[in-house]
C-alpha atoms as an extended CHARMM CRD file, in Angstrom:
* protein
*
       304  EXT
         1         1  MET       CA              0.0570000000        0.0230000000        0.0210000000  PROA      1               0.0000000000
         2         2  ARG       CA              1.4620000000        3.2970000000       -1.0270000000  PROA      2               0.0000000000
         3         3  LYS       CA              1.5330000000        6.2820000000        1.5720000000  PROA      3               0.0000000000
         4         4  SER       CA             -0.0420000000        9.2530000000        1.0890000000  PROA      4               0.0000000000
         5         5  LEU       CA              1.8600000000       12.1740000000        2.7480000000  PROA      5               0.0000000000
         6         6  ALA       CA             -1.1250000000       14.7450000000        2.6600000000  PROA      6               0.0000000000
         7         7  LEU       CA             -2.6430000000       15.4580000000        5.9790000000  PROA      7               0.0000000000
         8         8  ILE       CA              0.4900000000       13.6650000000        7.7420000000  PROA      8               0.0000000000
         9         9  LEU       CA              0.3760000000       15.1980000000       11.2810000000  PROA      9               0.0000000000
        10        10  SER       CA              2.4550000000       13.5670000000       13.7130000000  PROA      10              0.0000000000
        11        11  ALA       CA              4.4830000000       14.0490000000       17.0540000000  PROA      11              0.0000000000
        12        12  GLY       CA              7.9090000000       15.5730000000       16.4420000000  PROA      12              0.0000000000
        13        13  LEU       CA             10.1990000000       16.0600000000       18.8960000000  PROA      13              0.0000000000
        14        14  LEU       CA              9.6330000000       17.9400000000       21.9060000000  PROA      14              0.0000000000
        15        15  LEU       CA             12.3080000000       20.3210000000       23.1690000000  PROA      15              0.0000000000
        16        16  SER       CA             12.6010000000       21.9440000000       26.7690000000  PROA      16              0.0000000000
        17        17  LEU       CA             11.3270000000       25.2110000000       27.6330000000  PROA      17              0.0000000000
        18        18  ALA       CA             13.4800000000       28.4510000000       27.8390000000  PROA      18              0.0000000000
        19        19  ALA       CA             12.1480000000       31.2350000000       30.0840000000  PROA      19              0.0000000000
        20        20  CYS       CA             11.9990000000       33.5690000000       27.1940000000  PROA      20              0.0000000000
        21        21  SER       CA              9.6830000000       35.1360000000       24.7440000000  PROA      21              0.0000000000
        22        22  GLY       CA             10.0780000000       35.9460000000       20.9610000000  PROA      22              0.0000000000
        23        23  SER       CA              9.6230000000       34.4460000000       17.8670000000  PROA      23              0.0000000000
        24        24  PRO       CA             11.0410000000       31.6350000000       16.1430000000  PROA      24              0.0000000000
        25        25  ALA       CA             14.0540000000       32.3930000000       13.8810000000  PROA      25              0.0000000000
        26        26  GLY       CA             14.1230000000       31.6210000000        9.9930000000  PROA      26              0.0000000000
        27        27  PRO       CA             14.7480000000       28.1540000000        8.6520000000  PROA      27              0.0000000000
        28        28  ASP       CA             18.5350000000       27.1310000000        8.3950000000  PROA      28              0.0000000000
        29        29  CYS       CA             18.6940000000       25.1940000000        5.1750000000  PROA      29              0.0000000000
        30        30  SER       CA             22.1070000000       23.9760000000        5.3950000000  PROA      30              0.0000000000
        31        31  ALA       CA             20.7790000000       20.6440000000        6.0320000000  PROA      31              0.0000000000
        32        32  MET       CA             18.6550000000       20.8030000000        2.7030000000  PROA      32              0.0000000000
        33        33  PRO       CA             20.0340000000       18.3590000000        0.3780000000  PROA      33              0.0000000000
        34        34  ALA       CA             22.3170000000       19.1520000000       -2.2180000000  PROA      34              0.0000000000
        35        35  SER       CA             21.1560000000       18.3620000000       -5.8800000000  PROA      35              0.0000000000
        36        36  GLY       CA             23.3080000000       16.0430000000       -7.4690000000  PROA      36              0.0000000000
        37        37  ASP       CA             23.2700000000       14.0070000000      -10.9580000000  PROA      37              0.0000000000
        38        38  SER       CA             20.1290000000       12.3740000000      -10.0050000000  PROA      38              0.0000000000
        39        39  SER       CA             17.6950000000       15.5030000000       -9.0980000000  PROA      39              0.0000000000
        40        40  ASN       CA             19.6360000000       17.1970000000      -12.2740000000  PROA      40              0.0000000000
        41        41  ALA       CA             18.6390000000       15.1890000000      -14.5390000000  PROA      41              0.0000000000
        42        42  VAL       CA             14.6430000000       15.3170000000      -13.4240000000  PROA      42              0.0000000000
        43        43  SER       CA             12.7660000000       17.9710000000      -15.9810000000  PROA      43              0.0000000000
        44        44  VAL       CA              9.0630000000       18.8070000000      -15.4790000000  PROA      44              0.0000000000
        45        45  THR       CA              6.4970000000       20.4140000000      -17.3010000000  PROA      45              0.0000000000
        46        46  GLY       CA              3.2790000000       21.6560000000      -16.3750000000  PROA      46              0.0000000000
        47        47  ASP       CA              1.7700000000       24.5780000000      -14.4760000000  PROA      47              0.0000000000
        48        48  ILE       CA              2.7210000000       25.5920000000      -10.8980000000  PROA      48              0.0000000000
        49        49  GLY       CA              0.3160000000       23.9360000000       -8.5960000000  PROA      49              0.0000000000
        50        50  ALA       CA             -1.3960000000       21.6830000000      -11.5180000000  PROA      50              0.0000000000
        51        51  LYS       CA             -2.5710000000       18.1960000000      -10.7240000000  PROA      51              0.0000000000
        52        52  SER       CA             -1.0870000000       17.2730000000      -14.1280000000  PROA      52              0.0000000000
        53        53  VAL       CA              2.5440000000       17.6630000000      -14.6190000000  PROA      53              0.0000000000
        54        54  THR       CA              4.9520000000       15.4920000000      -16.8160000000  PROA      54              0.0000000000
        55        55  ALA       CA              8.4130000000       14.3850000000      -15.3400000000  PROA      55              0.0000000000
        56        56  SER       CA             11.0840000000       13.1720000000      -17.9750000000  PROA      56              0.0000000000
        57        57  PHE       CA             14.4370000000       11.6790000000      -16.6510000000  PROA      57              0.0000000000
        58        58  PRO       CA             16.3900000000        9.0140000000      -17.8890000000  PROA      58              0.0000000000
        59        59  SER       CA             15.6810000000        5.2490000000      -16.3770000000  PROA      59              0.0000000000
        60        60  PRO       CA             16.6630000000        3.4880000000      -14.0950000000  PROA      60              0.0000000000
        61        61  LEU       CA             17.5220000000        6.7320000000      -12.5530000000  PROA      61              0.0000000000
        62        62  VAL       CA             19.9110000000        5.9040000000       -9.3660000000  PROA      62              0.0000000000
        63        63  ALA       CA             20.6800000000        7.9660000000       -6.1800000000  PROA      63              0.0000000000
        64        64  ASN       CA             22.4250000000        6.6930000000       -3.3970000000  PROA      64              0.0000000000
        65        65  LYS       CA             21.5440000000        9.6740000000       -1.1420000000  PROA      65              0.0000000000
        66        66  THR       CA             18.4580000000       11.8730000000       -1.4230000000  PROA      66              0.0000000000
        67        67  GLU       CA             19.0800000000       14.6360000000       -3.4620000000  PROA      67              0.0000000000
        68        68  ALA       CA             17.1940000000       18.0130000000       -3.9730000000  PROA      68              0.0000000000
        69        69  THR       CA             17.1730000000       20.5170000000       -7.1070000000  PROA      69              0.0000000000
        70        70  VAL       CA             14.7880000000       23.3490000000       -7.4220000000  PROA      70              0.0000000000
        71        71  LEU       CA             13.0720000000       23.4690000000      -10.5880000000  PROA      71              0.0000000000
        72        72  VAL       CA             11.1260000000       26.9180000000       -9.8320000000  PROA      72              0.0000000000
        73        73  THR       CA             12.1330000000       29.9830000000       -7.6090000000  PROA      73              0.0000000000
        74        74  ASP       CA              9.8790000000       32.4720000000       -6.2320000000  PROA      74              0.0000000000
        75        75  ASP       CA             11.8770000000       35.0950000000       -3.9200000000  PROA      75              0.0000000000
        76        76  GLU       CA              8.1870000000       36.2390000000       -2.9110000000  PROA      76              0.0000000000
        77        77  GLY       CA              7.3750000000       33.7020000000       -0.7290000000  PROA      77              0.0000000000
        78        78  THR       CA              8.7410000000       32.7640000000        2.7860000000  PROA      78              0.0000000000
        79        79  ALA       CA              9.4730000000       29.0140000000        3.3550000000  PROA      79              0.0000000000
        80        80  ALA       CA              7.7310000000       27.2210000000        6.4790000000  PROA      80              0.0000000000
        81        81  GLY       CA             11.2130000000       26.3770000000        7.9170000000  PROA      81              0.0000000000
        82        82  PRO       CA             11.5670000000       23.3610000000       10.5190000000  PROA      82              0.0000000000
        83        83  GLY       CA              8.2880000000       21.8830000000       12.3280000000  PROA      83              0.0000000000
        84        84  GLY       CA              5.9910000000       24.1670000000        9.7300000000  PROA      84              0.0000000000
        85        85  THR       CA              3.5600000000       23.1380000000        7.6020000000  PROA      85              0.0000000000
        86        86  VAL       CA              2.9760000000       23.4170000000        3.4990000000  PROA      86              0.0000000000
        87        87  ASP       CA              0.0870000000       23.2150000000        1.4920000000  PROA      87              0.0000000000
        88        88  VAL       CA              1.3070000000       21.2530000000       -1.8390000000  PROA      88              0.0000000000
        89        89  VAL       CA              0.5140000000       19.4500000000       -4.9380000000  PROA      89              0.0000000000
        90        90  TYR       CA              2.9910000000       16.5900000000       -5.4130000000  PROA      90              0.0000000000
        91        91  SER       CA              3.8170000000       13.3010000000       -7.6790000000  PROA      91              0.0000000000
        92        92  ILE       CA              5.9520000000       10.3240000000       -7.3020000000  PROA      92              0.0000000000
        93        93  PHE       CA              7.4930000000        8.5910000000      -10.1730000000  PROA      93              0.0000000000
        94        94  ASP       CA              9.1440000000        5.5590000000      -10.1800000000  PROA      94              0.0000000000
        95        95  GLY       CA             12.7770000000        5.4740000000      -10.8430000000  PROA      95              0.0000000000
        96        96  ASP       CA             13.2000000000        2.5970000000      -12.6430000000  PROA      96              0.0000000000
        97        97  THR       CA             10.4940000000        2.9170000000      -15.0750000000  PROA      97              0.0000000000
        98        98  GLY       CA             10.0140000000        6.9780000000      -15.0340000000  PROA      98              0.0000000000
        99        99  THR       CA              6.4190000000        5.9820000000      -14.7460000000  PROA      99              0.0000000000
       100       100  GLU       CA              3.9950000000        8.1690000000      -12.4620000000  PROA      100             0.0000000000
       101       101  VAL       CA              2.7310000000        5.9150000000       -9.4160000000  PROA      101             0.0000000000
       102       102  GLY       CA             -0.7770000000        6.6750000000       -8.7760000000  PROA      102             0.0000000000
       103       103  GLN       CA             -2.4230000000       10.3200000000       -9.2390000000  PROA      103             0.0000000000
       104       104  ALA       CA             -0.8280000000       13.7880000000       -8.3280000000  PROA      104             0.0000000000
       105       105  LYS       CA             -2.0590000000       14.5960000000       -4.4910000000  PROA      105             0.0000000000
       106       106  SER       CA             -2.6320000000       17.7120000000       -2.9590000000  PROA      106             0.0000000000
       107       107  GLY       CA             -2.8050000000       18.6400000000        0.7980000000  PROA      107             0.0000000000
       108       108  LEU       CA             -1.5680000000       19.9160000000        3.9890000000  PROA      108             0.0000000000
       109       109  VAL       CA              1.5970000000       18.0870000000        5.3440000000  PROA      109             0.0000000000
       110       110  ALA       CA              3.1270000000       18.5340000000        8.2980000000  PROA      110             0.0000000000
       111       111  LEU       CA              6.9330000000       18.8870000000        8.4860000000  PROA      111             0.0000000000
       112       112  SER       CA              7.5600000000       16.4030000000       11.2440000000  PROA      112             0.0000000000
       113       113  GLU       CA              9.5060000000       13.4180000000       12.3940000000  PROA      113             0.0000000000
       114       114  SER       CA              7.1740000000       11.0200000000       10.4280000000  PROA      114             0.0000000000
       115       115  LEU       CA              8.8230000000       12.0580000000        7.5430000000  PROA      115             0.0000000000
       116       116  PRO       CA             12.0770000000       10.9370000000        5.7290000000  PROA      116             0.0000000000
       117       117  GLU       CA             14.7190000000       13.8420000000        6.8960000000  PROA      117             0.0000000000
       118       118  GLY       CA             15.7910000000       15.0020000000        3.5790000000  PROA      118             0.0000000000
       119       119  LEU       CA             12.2210000000       15.2590000000        2.2260000000  PROA      119             0.0000000000
       120       120  ARG       CA             11.5040000000       17.1760000000        5.7540000000  PROA      120             0.0000000000
       121       121  ASN       CA             14.4060000000       19.5470000000        5.0870000000  PROA      121             0.0000000000
       122       122  THR       CA             13.7430000000       19.9570000000        1.5580000000  PROA      122             0.0000000000
       123       123  LEU       CA             10.0730000000       21.2610000000        1.9840000000  PROA      123             0.0000000000
       124       124  ALA       CA             11.1640000000       23.3610000000        5.2910000000  PROA      124             0.0000000000
       125       125  CYS       CA             13.2130000000       25.3750000000        2.8140000000  PROA      125             0.0000000000
       126       126  THR       CA             11.0200000000       25.4510000000       -0.1970000000  PROA      126             0.0000000000
       127       127  GLY       CA              8.8180000000       28.4310000000       -0.8090000000  PROA      127             0.0000000000
       128       128  PRO       CA              5.6590000000       29.3590000000       -1.9180000000  PROA      128             0.0000000000
       129       129  GLY       CA              5.4410000000       29.5220000000       -5.8820000000  PROA      129             0.0000000000
       130       130  GLU       CA              8.2860000000       27.0770000000       -5.9530000000  PROA      130             0.0000000000
       131       131  ARG       CA              8.4750000000       23.5060000000       -7.6960000000  PROA      131             0.0000000000
       132       132  VAL       CA             11.0710000000       21.0320000000       -6.0980000000  PROA      132             0.0000000000
       133       133  ALA       CA             12.5330000000       17.7230000000       -7.5990000000  PROA      133             0.0000000000
       134       134  VAL       CA             13.2170000000       15.1060000000       -4.8460000000  PROA      134             0.0000000000
       135       135  VAL       CA             15.2500000000       11.6890000000       -5.6260000000  PROA      135             0.0000000000
       136       136  LEU       CA             15.3430000000        9.2030000000       -2.6820000000  PROA      136             0.0000000000
       137       137  PRO       CA             17.4120000000        6.4270000000       -2.6700000000  PROA      137             0.0000000000
       138       138  ASN       CA             15.3860000000        2.9930000000       -2.2340000000  PROA      138             0.0000000000
       139       139  ASP       CA             15.9850000000        2.2770000000        1.5220000000  PROA      139             0.0000000000
       140       140  ILE       CA             14.2440000000        5.7940000000        1.8230000000  PROA      140             0.0000000000
       141       141  GLY       CA             11.9470000000        5.5910000000       -1.0780000000  PROA      141             0.0000000000
       142       142  THR       CA             10.3530000000        2.7570000000        0.1750000000  PROA      142             0.0000000000
       143       143  GLN       CA              8.8710000000        4.8180000000        3.1820000000  PROA      143             0.0000000000
       144       144  ILE       CA              6.7980000000        6.5430000000        0.4490000000  PROA      144             0.0000000000
       145       145  ASP       CA              6.4980000000        3.7800000000       -1.8720000000  PROA      145             0.0000000000
       146       146  PRO       CA              6.6580000000        0.4160000000       -0.2680000000  PROA      146             0.0000000000
       147       147  ASP       CA              6.3930000000       -0.8520000000       -3.7660000000  PROA      147             0.0000000000
       148       148  ALA       CA              9.4480000000        0.5250000000       -5.1580000000  PROA      148             0.0000000000
       149       149  THR       CA             12.3740000000       -1.6560000000       -6.6950000000  PROA      149             0.0000000000
       150       150  GLY       CA             14.3480000000        1.3940000000       -7.1120000000  PROA      150             0.0000000000
       151       151  SER       CA             14.7600000000        5.1250000000       -6.6360000000  PROA      151             0.0000000000
       152       152  VAL       CA             11.7220000000        7.4670000000       -5.6530000000  PROA      152             0.0000000000
       153       153  VAL       CA             11.1830000000       10.8900000000       -7.5490000000  PROA      153             0.0000000000
       154       154  MET       CA              8.7680000000       13.1940000000       -6.3480000000  PROA      154             0.0000000000
       155       155  VAL       CA              7.9760000000       16.6150000000       -7.4860000000  PROA      155             0.0000000000
       156       156  PHE       CA              6.4860000000       18.9160000000       -5.3910000000  PROA      156             0.0000000000
       157       157  ASP       CA              4.8790000000       22.5200000000       -5.9630000000  PROA      157             0.0000000000
       158       158  VAL       CA              4.5240000000       24.2150000000       -2.5190000000  PROA      158             0.0000000000
       159       159  VAL       CA              1.1490000000       26.3370000000       -2.6640000000  PROA      159             0.0000000000
       160       160  THR       CA              1.4060000000       27.9700000000        0.8560000000  PROA      160             0.0000000000
       161       161  ALA       CA              3.6590000000       27.5190000000        3.6010000000  PROA      161             0.0000000000
       162       162  TYR       CA              3.0250000000       28.1190000000        7.2550000000  PROA      162             0.0000000000
       163       163  PRO       CA              5.0060000000       28.2470000000       10.2380000000  PROA      163             0.0000000000
       164       164  GLN       CA              5.6180000000       26.4460000000       13.1990000000  PROA      164             0.0000000000
       165       165  ALA       CA              4.2640000000       28.9570000000       15.5800000000  PROA      165             0.0000000000
       166       166  ALA       CA              3.2260000000       32.4620000000       15.3320000000  PROA      166             0.0000000000
       167       167  ASN       CA              5.5580000000       35.2330000000       14.1770000000  PROA      167             0.0000000000
       168       168  GLY       CA              4.1360000000       38.4580000000       15.8430000000  PROA      168             0.0000000000
       169       169  SER       CA              5.6140000000       40.8650000000       18.4080000000  PROA      169             0.0000000000
       170       170  ASP       CA              5.5460000000       40.1980000000       21.7620000000  PROA      170             0.0000000000
       171       171  GLN       CA              2.9930000000       42.2980000000       23.2550000000  PROA      171             0.0000000000
       172       172  PRO       CA              2.8110000000       43.5800000000       26.9410000000  PROA      172             0.0000000000
       173       173  ALA       CA              1.8730000000       40.6520000000       29.9130000000  PROA      173             0.0000000000
       174       174  ALA       CA             -1.7010000000       41.2200000000       30.6100000000  PROA      174             0.0000000000
       175       175  SER       CA             -2.8970000000       40.9370000000       34.5470000000  PROA      175             0.0000000000
       176       176  GLY       CA             -4.8860000000       38.6830000000       35.6950000000  PROA      176             0.0000000000
       177       177  PHE       CA             -3.7780000000       35.5350000000       33.4180000000  PROA      177             0.0000000000
       178       178  PRO       CA             -1.5730000000       32.7020000000       33.5230000000  PROA      178             0.0000000000
       179       179  SER       CA              2.2690000000       33.5590000000       32.4990000000  PROA      179             0.0000000000
       180       180  VAL       CA              3.1540000000       32.3040000000       29.1610000000  PROA      180             0.0000000000
       181       181  VAL       CA              6.8330000000       31.6920000000       28.4710000000  PROA      181             0.0000000000
       182       182  HSD       CA              8.2620000000       30.0040000000       25.0070000000  PROA      182             0.0000000000
       183       183  ASP       CA             11.3610000000       28.2090000000       23.6750000000  PROA      183             0.0000000000
       184       184  GLU       CA             13.4300000000       29.0440000000       20.7400000000  PROA      184             0.0000000000
       185       185  ASN       CA             10.9830000000       27.1090000000       18.6680000000  PROA      185             0.0000000000
       186       186  GLY       CA              8.3160000000       29.1660000000       19.9890000000  PROA      186             0.0000000000
       187       187  ARG       CA              6.5980000000       26.2530000000       21.8180000000  PROA      187             0.0000000000
       188       188  PRO       CA              4.7130000000       27.9720000000       24.7750000000  PROA      188             0.0000000000
       189       189  GLY       CA              4.8020000000       26.7920000000       28.4560000000  PROA      189             0.0000000000
       190       190  VAL       CA              1.9480000000       28.0010000000       30.5700000000  PROA      190             0.0000000000
       191       191  LEU       CA              2.2400000000       28.8040000000       34.4320000000  PROA      191             0.0000000000
       192       192  ILE       CA             -1.2420000000       28.4750000000       36.1610000000  PROA      192             0.0000000000
       193       193  ASN       CA             -1.1390000000       31.1970000000       38.8010000000  PROA      193             0.0000000000
       194       194  GLY       CA             -4.6770000000       31.8440000000       40.4840000000  PROA      194             0.0000000000
       195       195  GLU       CA             -8.1670000000       30.8840000000       40.9590000000  PROA      195             0.0000000000
       196       196  ALA       CA             -9.9930000000       29.9040000000       37.8580000000  PROA      196             0.0000000000
       197       197  PRO       CA            -11.8270000000       32.8720000000       36.9020000000  PROA      197             0.0000000000
       198       198  THR       CA            -16.2710000000       32.6120000000       36.3300000000  PROA      198             0.0000000000
       199       199  GLU       CA            -15.9400000000       34.3190000000       33.0490000000  PROA      199             0.0000000000
       200       200  ALA       CA            -14.3690000000       33.7670000000       29.9390000000  PROA      200             0.0000000000
       201       201  LYS       CA            -11.5940000000       36.5530000000       29.1000000000  PROA      201             0.0000000000
       202       202  SER       CA             -8.3790000000       36.6580000000       26.3620000000  PROA      202             0.0000000000
       203       203  THR       CA             -5.3460000000       38.4040000000       26.0520000000  PROA      203             0.0000000000
       204       204  LEU       CA             -3.0900000000       39.0840000000       23.1640000000  PROA      204             0.0000000000
       205       205  LEU       CA              0.2620000000       37.7170000000       23.5360000000  PROA      205             0.0000000000
       206       206  LYS       CA              1.5870000000       38.3570000000       20.1350000000  PROA      206             0.0000000000
       207       207  LYS       CA              0.3440000000       40.6960000000       17.4220000000  PROA      207             0.0000000000
       208       208  GLY       CA              0.9350000000       39.1540000000       14.0420000000  PROA      208             0.0000000000
       209       209  ASP       CA              0.8880000000       41.4310000000       10.3220000000  PROA      209             0.0000000000
       210       210  GLY       CA             -1.1460000000       39.1670000000        8.5790000000  PROA      210             0.0000000000
       211       211  PRO       CA             -4.7940000000       38.7710000000        7.3710000000  PROA      211             0.0000000000
       212       212  VAL       CA             -7.4970000000       39.5820000000        9.7080000000  PROA      212             0.0000000000
       213       213  VAL       CA             -9.8270000000       36.4210000000       10.7360000000  PROA      213             0.0000000000
       214       214  ALA       CA            -13.1180000000       36.8100000000        9.4980000000  PROA      214             0.0000000000
       215       215  GLU       CA            -16.2340000000       34.8340000000       10.5290000000  PROA      215             0.0000000000
       216       216  GLY       CA            -16.1720000000       31.4270000000        8.6040000000  PROA      216             0.0000000000
       217       217  ASP       CA            -12.3330000000       31.4270000000        7.9460000000  PROA      217             0.0000000000
       218       218  ALA       CA            -10.6680000000       28.0590000000        8.2110000000  PROA      218             0.0000000000
       219       219  LEU       CA             -7.6230000000       28.7920000000       10.3100000000  PROA      219             0.0000000000
       220       220  LEU       CA             -4.6200000000       26.2130000000       10.8120000000  PROA      220             0.0000000000
       221       221  VAL       CA             -3.7010000000       26.6050000000       14.2990000000  PROA      221             0.0000000000
       222       222  GLN       CA             -1.1630000000       25.6530000000       17.0830000000  PROA      222             0.0000000000
       223       223  ARG       CA             -2.8600000000       24.7670000000       20.7690000000  PROA      223             0.0000000000
       224       224  MET       CA             -1.6190000000       24.4110000000       24.2060000000  PROA      224             0.0000000000
       225       225  ASP       CA             -4.2670000000       23.3130000000       26.4390000000  PROA      225             0.0000000000
       226       226  VAL       CA             -3.5670000000       23.7720000000       30.4390000000  PROA      226             0.0000000000
       227       227  SER       CA             -6.0670000000       22.9380000000       33.0890000000  PROA      227             0.0000000000
       228       228  TYR       CA             -6.5780000000       25.1200000000       36.1460000000  PROA      228             0.0000000000
       229       229  THR       CA             -7.3680000000       21.9730000000       38.3560000000  PROA      229             0.0000000000
       230       230  THR       CA             -4.2840000000       19.8280000000       37.5570000000  PROA      230             0.0000000000
       231       231  LYS       CA             -2.0120000000       22.7590000000       36.2220000000  PROA      231             0.0000000000
       232       232  LYS       CA             -0.6900000000       20.4060000000       33.6480000000  PROA      232             0.0000000000
       233       233  VAL       CA             -0.9330000000       20.2960000000       29.5760000000  PROA      233             0.0000000000
       234       234  ASP       CA             -3.7790000000       18.3540000000       28.0190000000  PROA      234             0.0000000000
       235       235  THR       CA             -1.4470000000       16.0320000000       26.1750000000  PROA      235             0.0000000000
       236       236  ALA       CA             -4.4590000000       14.5770000000       23.7580000000  PROA      236             0.0000000000
       237       237  ASN       CA             -5.4770000000       17.9840000000       22.4600000000  PROA      237             0.0000000000
       238       238  SER       CA             -2.5080000000       20.1940000000       22.6340000000  PROA      238             0.0000000000
       239       239  THR       CA             -1.0400000000       20.0670000000       19.0370000000  PROA      239             0.0000000000
       240       240  TRP       CA              2.5770000000       20.7440000000       20.3100000000  PROA      240             0.0000000000
       241       241  GLU       CA              2.4390000000       17.4280000000       22.1220000000  PROA      241             0.0000000000
       242       242  THR       CA              0.6440000000       15.7360000000       19.3850000000  PROA      242             0.0000000000
       243       243  GLY       CA              2.8000000000       17.4860000000       16.6760000000  PROA      243             0.0000000000
       244       244  THR       CA             -0.9500000000       17.9110000000       14.6780000000  PROA      244             0.0000000000
       245       245  PRO       CA             -1.7960000000       21.3280000000       13.8370000000  PROA      245             0.0000000000
       246       246  GLN       CA             -5.0960000000       21.2650000000       13.6090000000  PROA      246             0.0000000000
       247       247  LEU       CA             -8.1370000000       23.0590000000       11.4890000000  PROA      247             0.0000000000
       248       248  TRP       CA            -10.5220000000       25.0890000000       13.0430000000  PROA      248             0.0000000000
       249       249  LEU       CA            -13.4670000000       27.3540000000       11.4090000000  PROA      249             0.0000000000
       250       250  ALA       CA            -13.7180000000       30.9180000000       12.9360000000  PROA      250             0.0000000000
       251       251  SER       CA            -17.3150000000       30.3380000000       14.1220000000  PROA      251             0.0000000000
       252       252  ASP       CA            -19.1940000000       29.4170000000       17.2730000000  PROA      252             0.0000000000
       253       253  ASP       CA            -21.8080000000       27.8120000000       15.5780000000  PROA      253             0.0000000000
       254       254  THR       CA            -21.1900000000       24.0060000000       16.9350000000  PROA      254             0.0000000000
       255       255  THR       CA            -23.4910000000       22.5910000000       13.7870000000  PROA      255             0.0000000000
       256       256  LYS       CA            -20.5900000000       23.6650000000       11.5540000000  PROA      256             0.0000000000
       257       257  THR       CA            -17.6310000000       22.6360000000       14.0350000000  PROA      257             0.0000000000
       258       258  GLN       CA            -19.2770000000       19.3410000000       15.0740000000  PROA      258             0.0000000000
       259       259  GLY       CA            -16.7900000000       16.1750000000       15.1280000000  PROA      259             0.0000000000
       260       260  SER       CA            -13.5860000000       18.6850000000       15.2700000000  PROA      260             0.0000000000
       261       261  LYS       CA            -11.7420000000       19.1350000000       17.9530000000  PROA      261             0.0000000000
       262       262  GLN       CA            -11.9160000000       22.9270000000       18.3500000000  PROA      262             0.0000000000
       263       263  PRO       CA            -12.9120000000       23.9220000000       21.9610000000  PROA      263             0.0000000000
       264       264  PRO       CA            -16.5150000000       25.5010000000       21.8610000000  PROA      264             0.0000000000
       265       265  GLN       CA            -16.9380000000       29.1680000000       22.6160000000  PROA      265             0.0000000000
       266       266  ILE       CA            -13.3100000000       29.9190000000       21.4580000000  PROA      266             0.0000000000
       267       267  ALA       CA            -14.0150000000       31.2890000000       17.5990000000  PROA      267             0.0000000000
       268       268  GLU       CA            -15.5080000000       34.8170000000       19.2850000000  PROA      268             0.0000000000
       269       269  TYR       CA            -11.8580000000       35.3790000000       20.7890000000  PROA      269             0.0000000000
       270       270  LEU       CA            -10.0280000000       34.8750000000       17.2960000000  PROA      270             0.0000000000
       271       271  ILE       CA            -12.4090000000       36.3950000000       14.9060000000  PROA      271             0.0000000000
       272       272  GLY       CA            -10.6600000000       40.0300000000       14.5300000000  PROA      272             0.0000000000
       273       273  GLN       CA             -7.2670000000       38.9590000000       15.4670000000  PROA      273             0.0000000000
       274       274  THR       CA             -4.4380000000       38.7780000000       12.8850000000  PROA      274             0.0000000000
       275       275  ILE       CA             -2.7690000000       35.8220000000       11.3260000000  PROA      275             0.0000000000
       276       276  GLY       CA              0.5880000000       35.8630000000       13.2370000000  PROA      276             0.0000000000
       277       277  SER       CA             -1.1430000000       36.5240000000       16.4050000000  PROA      277             0.0000000000
       278       278  GLU       CA             -0.7440000000       34.1310000000       19.6160000000  PROA      278             0.0000000000
       279       279  VAL       CA             -3.8000000000       34.5860000000       21.3810000000  PROA      279             0.0000000000
       280       280  LEU       CA             -4.4370000000       33.4590000000       25.3440000000  PROA      280             0.0000000000
       281       281  VAL       CA             -7.9460000000       32.4090000000       26.0630000000  PROA      281             0.0000000000
       282       282  VAL       CA             -9.1480000000       31.2500000000       29.3390000000  PROA      282             0.0000000000
       283       283  ILE       CA            -12.5140000000       29.5630000000       29.5740000000  PROA      283             0.0000000000
       284       284  PRO       CA            -14.6290000000       28.3330000000       32.5340000000  PROA      284             0.0000000000
       285       285  ASP       CA            -16.6750000000       25.2460000000       32.8960000000  PROA      285             0.0000000000
       286       286  SER       CA            -19.4400000000       23.6810000000       34.9900000000  PROA      286             0.0000000000
       287       287  SER       CA            -16.9600000000       21.8070000000       37.4580000000  PROA      287             0.0000000000
       288       288  GLY       CA            -15.7990000000       25.5920000000       38.8050000000  PROA      288             0.0000000000
       289       289  SER       CA            -12.3980000000       25.2560000000       36.7560000000  PROA      289             0.0000000000
       290       290  ALA       CA            -11.0730000000       26.4040000000       33.4720000000  PROA      290             0.0000000000
       291       291  THR       CA             -8.6060000000       25.5740000000       31.0010000000  PROA      291             0.0000000000
       292       292  ALA       CA             -6.0880000000       28.3140000000       29.2680000000  PROA      292             0.0000000000
       293       293  TYR       CA             -5.6990000000       27.9380000000       25.7170000000  PROA      293             0.0000000000
       294       294  VAL       CA             -2.7030000000       29.5440000000       23.7500000000  PROA      294             0.0000000000
       295       295  ILE       CA             -3.8350000000       29.6790000000       20.2470000000  PROA      295             0.0000000000
       296       296  ASP       CA             -0.9990000000       30.2800000000       17.7050000000  PROA      296             0.0000000000
       297       297  LEU       CA             -2.7610000000       31.4050000000       14.4940000000  PROA      297             0.0000000000
       298       298  LEU       CA             -0.6770000000       30.2120000000       11.6690000000  PROA      298             0.0000000000
       299       299  GLY       CA             -3.0010000000       30.9650000000        8.5250000000  PROA      299             0.0000000000
       300       300  ILE       CA             -5.9820000000       31.0780000000        6.4020000000  PROA      300             0.0000000000
       301       301  VAL       CA             -6.3840000000       28.0740000000        4.7160000000  PROA      301             0.0000000000
       302       302  THR       CA             -8.5330000000       28.1450000000        1.4310000000  PROA      302             0.0000000000
       303       303  GLN       CA            -10.9600000000       25.2060000000        1.3090000000  PROA      303             0.0000000000
       304       304  PRO       CA            -11.1390000000       23.4910000000       -1.7060000000  PROA      304             0.0000000000
């Protein structure tokens, strides 16, 4: 069974918290695989983002290590960087025969530890509007296509890139809220310091300069949930624990959000905020406790 990359959103490594704030640095692309004879031999025709591209290369095409060649460049967009998420269109080709494996696919791919390292590092440094050819040696390529008998050729068009964490400017700490610190990758840590509030409230931790969230927008978010009772992170729902950014709807209409992991009553505190922002929302529950949510607004996702 061949493995689809779309919507692979699995756990990455957890890093210790540093008692500091700020946004993660830009991507270090020194780990991106170098181009080589195999990846340079791949030529692709078809519009960027189209699901009908054709790849040509001499076959059998053999790579002893992962190689990557950027075929189309675009200096306007910003790459997702390590731990980010990319919206891509991609095709897989058999390096032995040159034939396409299945049909082109599209979707969100989290750049987590579940992806082969060379592929992960390539996509972390490929920006929107760019096309990259990746040639995987057989021992790595079979993680994508278990039926592969030789190298695996992949062609990626990056449509949109989303960072791992909110990248807005830090805002002054508000009183009456839990304390929040961040590590060097933007992962928050939450310290509950007070009694649970009886009314919901929110404060802005980082202010982004992206689009304003409107009613009905589909949002890609990171979330960190901490209970006022246990003062511990909810590991089942916190995306920094699971490695799984979530899609939320900017709506509190439960008929529209039914079946999602979106907490009720939270959308009203996100509508009107800007992408790149981080929002701390505290919502009490019927037991007299409350949950603190740290929400990173990574992007507005265009629905097909």
